[in-house]
N, C-alpha and C positions, 0 to 999 in steps of 0.2 A: 559439495565436497571438493576440496582442492585436488589438483592433479600434479603429481611429481613425474617429471620427464627425464629420462637418461638417454642420451644419444651416443651410441657406439659408432665411431667413425674413424676414417683416416683423413688427416687435414688436406692432403693433396689429391683426394679422390673427387672428381667432378660430381658424382652422384651424392656424396656426402655433403658437398658444398651447396647443392641445390636445397637440401633439407635445412641446413644451417641458415641460409639466406631467408627461407620462408619462415622458419621459427623466429628469426630476428625481425622480419617485417611485420609479423603478426604479434610481436612482443610477447612471445610465449617463453618463459624462463625454462632453462634445462641445464642439467649437468652433463658435461661432455667427458666421454671416455675414449681416449685415442687408442686404436688397436693396430697392431702390425698384421694385417689380414693375410699377407702372403705366408706367414708362419702358421696359419690356421689354428689360432689359439682355441683351446677347448671352450673357453667362455663364450666366444663368438659363435662357434659351430653349434653349441647347445641352444643358442637363440635362433640362429639361421643355418640350417643344414648346408646351404650353398657356400657358406663361409665368406659371403660378400658383405660389404658395408654399403650403406648405413643400416643400422637397426635402431629403432626408437622403442623404448619401453616406457609405457605409461602406467603409473600406479595410482589407484584410487582406493584408499583404505587397504583392504586385503585383496582386492581385485587387481589383476595385472593384465595388460594388453601388450603383446609383442608385435610390432609392425616391421616387416623385413623389406628392405630396399626402397629406392626412392619413389617409384610410382605409387605403391601402396601407402607410403607415409604421406606423400603430398595429397593424395585423394582424401585420406583420413583427416589431415589438418584442415583442408578446405571445408570438409563437412562439419568437423567439430568446432572449428574456430573460423566462422564464415566471414568475419570482418578483420582486416579489409579483404574483400573478395579478389582473388588472384586468378580466377579463370574467366573473368569478364562477366558483365551483367546482361549481355545480349547473346542469343544462341550462336550467331555468326562468330563473335569474338571467342566464345568458349570453344567452338569447334576448331577455330584457327589456332588457339593456344594449345589444344590437345595435339593437333597436327604437328606443330613446331616442337613440342616436347618430344614426340616420337622422332622427329627429324634430327634433333641434336643428340639424343641418346642412342640412336642407331646409325643414321647415315653420317653425321659429323664424326662420331666416334670411329666408325669403320673407315672412313676416307681420309681423316685428318688427325684427330686427337690421338687415336690409338697408336698410330705410327710414332708420333713425336714423343708421347709419354712413355711408351715402351722403351724407346731408345735412350731417352734422357733421364727417365726416372726409374722404371721398373728394373732395367738392367743393373743400375747401381744398387738398388735395394736387394736384388737377388744375386749380386756378384757374378753377372754374366758377361763381363768385359765391356769393351768400348762400343760406342754406338756405331751402327752400320750407316754409312753415308747415303747409300741408295735408299734406305727406308726413310731417313730424315728428309731427303729430297722429295720423296713421294708424299710424305705427310705434309710438308710445307706447301707443295703444289696443291694438295687437296684443301689445305687451310685457305689459300688465296681464293680458290673457287668458292668456298663457303662465305668468305668475307665479301666477295662480289655479290652473292645472293643476299646476305644481310643488308648490304648497302642498298640494294635494289628495293628491299622491303621498306627500309627507312626513308626512301625518297617520297613515299606516299603515306607514311604512317608516323605518328609520334613515337609509338612503341611497336615492338615486333608484331604483335597480334592485332593491333588496332589503336584505339584512342587511349587505352589505359595500360598501365603497368600490369604485367601478368606473369604467370609461371613460365611462359615462353622466354621472357627476358631473363629470368633467373636461371633457367636451364642454359641458355646461350652464354650468359656471363660466367656461370660456374665452369663450363668447359673452357672458355677463353681465358679465364683467370689463371687456371693451372698452367696453360701454355705460356701465358704472360709471365708466370713465376720464373720460367726458364728463358724468357726474353725472345720468344720466337714469333710474336705477333707483329706483323709490319704495319703498325698503326698509322704511320705517316702516309701510307698509300691509300688509306681508307678513312678520310677525315669524318665522314658522317657516322661511321661505326665508332670511331674514337670518341666523338662527342656523346653518342649514346652510352658508351661504356663509362665515360667520365661521370655522367649523370647517375649511373648505377653505383659507381665506385664511391661516390660522395654520400650515399645513403647510410644511415647509422647501422643498418643490418650488415653492411659490407666490411665495417671496421675490423671485426674479429678475424676475417680472412686475410686482411692485409698484415696482420701480426703473425701469421703462420710462418713457422720455420721448421725445417726438419734437418737433423744432423747429417752433414755431408752433402746436403742439397741447398746451396746458397741461391737466394733469389736474385733476379736481375735488378739493377740499381733503380729502375723506374717502377718496380713492382708496387711499392706502397706509396708512390708519389701521386697525389690527387691532381696535380697539374703537369702530368707527364707529357 
């Protein structure tokens, strides 16, 4: 029986982007529904009481499965559509991919992405006024620290978790891509990271992200350039 998938997401949400990338990499078709999560629409909170994106709804005939937020969705997709395998084929790579998923969704978000995206994106969406420069400085400094760490990983590995492309790469790229939308990633200072990101950016699953636009939030000029 065929599966119909509907993804409720916000285009500039890193968690939503992780799921979109994985759906694209696994070539799983889906219908996307863009939601303004900060307005807590009833349709979204009925699916996920936390009011957060993403939410994936899978329908098989009369049966419906509602999966809330990125980790639950990614685990489910890896189990239900195991090819290509994106957690690694060896225990060490799977463990490292899981560690880095946690790293980017918690540590990176707390120390870098959260500051930048709150000041540059969420304040505009919520009408909270101009960005605070001190918060932007702190976020940018945190971003540089994380880019140094990513660069260090890539010195010894082809991909972040090891020899193969994994969920760790998609998590990192999802977070960085939203920051890149606003032009805040200093790619020139981290050539190894830039090369890694260019490889990801050139994959078919990444193309829909490069088309993302949101009213009032104009992307940086290099955002959709594959040879930036």
